[in-house]
C-alpha positions as CSV (number, residue, x, y, z in Angstrom):
1,M,0.0,0.0,0.0
2,R,3.0,2.2,-0.2
3,G,3.0,5.0,-2.7
4,I,-0.7,6.0,-2.3
5,S,-2.1,8.7,-0.1
6,I,-3.9,8.0,3.2
7,E,-7.2,9.1,1.7
8,E,-6.8,6.6,-1.2
9,R,-5.8,3.9,1.2
10,A,-8.9,4.5,3.4
11,I,-11.2,4.4,0.3
12,N,-9.5,1.2,-1.0
13,L,-10.0,-0.4,2.4
14,A,-13.6,0.6,2.5
15,H,-14.4,-0.8,-0.9
16,Y,-12.6,-4.0,0.0
17,I,-14.6,-4.4,3.2
18,I,-17.9,-3.6,1.5
19,D,-17.2,-6.0,-1.4
20,S,-15.9,-8.9,0.7
21,K,-17.7,-8.3,4.0
22,D,-14.3,-9.1,5.6
23,T,-13.4,-8.2,9.2
24,V,-10.9,-5.5,10.2
25,R,-8.5,-8.3,11.1
26,G,-8.9,-10.0,7.7
27,T,-8.6,-6.7,5.9
28,A,-5.4,-5.9,7.7
29,K,-3.9,-9.2,6.9
30,K,-4.9,-8.9,3.2
31,F,-3.3,-5.4,2.8
32,G,-0.3,-6.1,5.1
33,I,-1.1,-3.3,7.6
34,S,-2.1,-3.2,11.2
35,K,-5.6,-3.7,12.5
36,S,-5.3,-0.3,14.2
37,T,-4.5,1.4,10.8
38,V,-7.5,-0.3,9.1
39,H,-9.8,0.7,12.0
40,K,-8.6,4.3,12.1
41,D,-8.8,4.6,8.3
42,V,-12.4,3.3,8.0
43,S,-13.7,4.8,11.2
44,E,-12.2,8.2,11.5
45,R,-10.5,9.2,8.3
46,L,-13.1,7.9,6.0
47,Q,-15.8,9.8,7.8
48,K,-14.1,13.1,6.8
49,I,-13.4,11.9,3.2
50,N,-16.7,10.2,2.3
51,P,-19.4,10.0,5.0
52,V,-21.7,7.9,2.8
53,L,-19.0,5.3,2.2
54,A,-18.1,5.4,5.9
55,L,-21.7,4.6,6.8
56,E,-21.7,1.5,4.5
57,V,-18.5,0.2,6.1
58,R,-19.9,0.9,9.6
59,R,-22.9,-1.3,8.9
60,I,-20.7,-4.2,7.8
61,L,-18.3,-3.8,10.8
62,D,-21.3,-3.7,13.2
63,E,-22.7,-6.8,11.5
64,N,-19.3,-8.5,11.9
65,K,-19.1,-7.5,15.6
66,A,-22.6,-8.9,16.2
67,E,-21.5,-12.2,14.7
68,R,-18.2,-12.4,16.4
69,H,-19.3,-14.6,19.3
70,I,-20.7,-17.1,16.8
71,R,-17.4,-17.3,14.9
72,G,-15.6,-17.7,18.2
73,G,-17.8,-20.5,19.3
74,M,-17.4,-22.3,16.0
75,A,-13.6,-22.0,16.2
76,T,-13.7,-23.5,19.7
77,K,-15.9,-26.3,18.6
78,L,-13.5,-27.2,15.7
79,K,-10.6,-27.0,18.0
80,Y,-12.0,-29.6,20.3
81,I,-13.2,-31.8,17.5
82,N,-9.7,-31.8,16.0
83,E,-8.1,-32.5,19.4
84,K,-10.5,-35.4,19.9
85,E,-9.6,-36.9,16.5
86,H,-5.9,-36.4,17.1
87,N,-6.0,-38.1,20.5
88,A,-8.0,-41.0,19.1
89,S,-5.3,-41.7,16.5
């Protein structure tokens, strides 16, 4: 993401999150930047650059946050299934 302005980066991140419905963590990994940077770009900077786009991203991030406990439960379930299979071998 080097060589582009902060504003362009914020817009690119926003479009990616909207298109993929990815999380802040997933977006950070995809673009090779920190979660803090992604969050600041799409929460604070984008609000000043393009409020409509910021609102769309906010809806997706709120949806991801609401589903977070479900994904965590699924990850825990898979962990214990895999451990059980591994110990049975």
